[in-house]
N, C-alpha and C positions, 0 to 999 in steps of 0.2 A: 220399279216402274220407270223411273228415270232413264236408266240405262236402255232399256228397250225402246224408250221414245227416242232417245238420241241416236241409237242404230237405225231406227226405222226412218227418221227425218235424213240421216246421211244417206240412207239407201235411196230415198226419193231423189235426192239431188244427184247421186252418182250413177243411178242405172235405170231410173224410170220403171216401168212396168216389166222390163226384162230382168230385173233384179230378182234373185231367188227369195230374198227376204220379203219382198212385196207380193210375189206369187204365194209364198207360204202364209201371209196375211189374209190373203183373199181366200185361199183354201181353207183357212180356219174360219173365216167368216162364213163361208158356205157350210161347213160342217157345224158351226154353232147354230145357224138358222135351221138346219135339218133337225138336229138334236133337241131344239126347242119345240118342235112340233107346230110351230107358228109359220104363216106365210111371210114372204118379204114385206108385203103390204102391212101385215100387223106389227112386224118389227118396226118398220119404218114410222107407223103411227105412235108406237110406244116410244120410240126414240125421238119423236118430234121433228123428224126430217122427211123430205120427198121420197116417196117409193123409187122415183128414178134414180136417185143417188146410189141405192144399194144395187139396183139393176145394172147400173154403170160400172160399179166396182166389180161386180161378179162378172161381168163380160169383158173387163179389160180396157173400157173406154174412158174410165177415169182412175186417177190414182187415189187411194184411200188416204185421207187426211185425219191426222191424230185427233182433233176435236170432234170430228164426226164418228170415229171409231169409238171414243169414249161414250157418245149418246148411244151408239148402237149396242155396245156392251151393257149399259144401263136398261135400255129397252128389252134386252135379251135377259137380264138378269144374271150376266155373266161376269166374270172377272176379266177387266181390260187385259191382263196379261195373257189371256188364252188366244189371243189373236197372234201371239208371237212365238207359240209353242212349235217346235219342230215336227 
């Protein structure tokens, strides 16, 4: 997990949302929410975050943050590494 986190953090600093790595993370977030059968609101509630955070990640208005992705993974009942799969 540490390697994925380091790579993701480097990506945030180097390329912003244009980075392939961040786009992949957002696409995986979308995939995991859909696969869970939950709404973004339900996932946000389970993760203890505001629904607008997920919405902004999905729309590209905000870059995903590691600590929030960890909460979302927990709310989804998913492995954190799922966000970084190709």
